[in-house]
C-alpha positions in Angstrom: 17.4 6.6 0.4 15.8 7.9 3.6 12.8 9.3 1.7 12.0 5.8 0.4 11.7 4.5 3.9 9.5 7.4 4.8 7.2 6.9 1.8 7.0 3.2 2.5 6.0 3.9 6.1 3.3 6.3 4.9 2.1 3.8 2.4 1.9 1.1 5.1 0.2 3.6 7.5 -2.5 4.4 5.0 -3.2 0.8 4.1 -3.4 -0.3 7.7 -5.5 2.7 8.7 -7.9 2.3 5.8 -8.2 -1.5 5.6 -6.7 -2.8 8.9 -3.5 -4.7 9.7 -5.0 -8.1 8.7 -5.3 -7.1 5.1 -1.7 -5.7 5.0 -0.5 -8.9 6.7 -2.3 -11.0 4.1 -0.7 -9.0 1.3 2.8 -9.7 2.7 2.1 -13.4 3.4 0.6 -14.0 0.0 3.5 -12.6 -1.9 5.2 -15.5 -3.5 6.5 -16.7 -6.9 3.1 -18.1 -8.1 1.4 -14.7 -8.2 2.3 -11.2 -9.0 2.1 -8.3 -6.6 -0.7 -6.8 -8.8 -2.7 -10.1 -8.6 -2.3 -10.3 -4.9 -3.2 -6.7 -4.3 -6.4 -7.2 -6.3 -7.3 -10.3 -4.3 -6.6 -8.7 -0.9 -8.0 -5.2 -1.4 -10.6 -5.8 -4.1 -9.2 -3.0 -6.3 -6.6 -3.2 -9.1 -3.1 -1.7 -8.5 -3.7 0.5 -11.5 -6.9 1.9 -9.9 -5.3 2.2 -6.4 -1.9 3.7 -7.2 -3.2 7.2 -8.1 -5.3 7.2 -4.9 -2.3 6.0 -2.9 0.0 8.5 -4.5 -2.3 11.4 -3.7 -3.0 10.3 -0.2 0.7 9.6 0.7 1.7 12.9 -0.9 -0.9 14.7 1.2 0.3 12.9 4.4 3.9 13.8 3.6 3.1 17.4 3.0 1.0 17.7 6.2 3.8 16.2 8.4 7.0 17.3 6.8 
């Protein structure tokens, strides 16, 4: 669905803006079968997905509402 791409873009935009492209790139490169997304997210960003997801949800929602 088109909204999924938009939300994915806003998620990407926030992470890159907040932490830099290198961290996002590391997240993508590290994703493999030996570790879960949650483990990699913690390693790269230093915060658990459980802690980060409400922050990301609020931020991406705000970004969406401001632009669209």
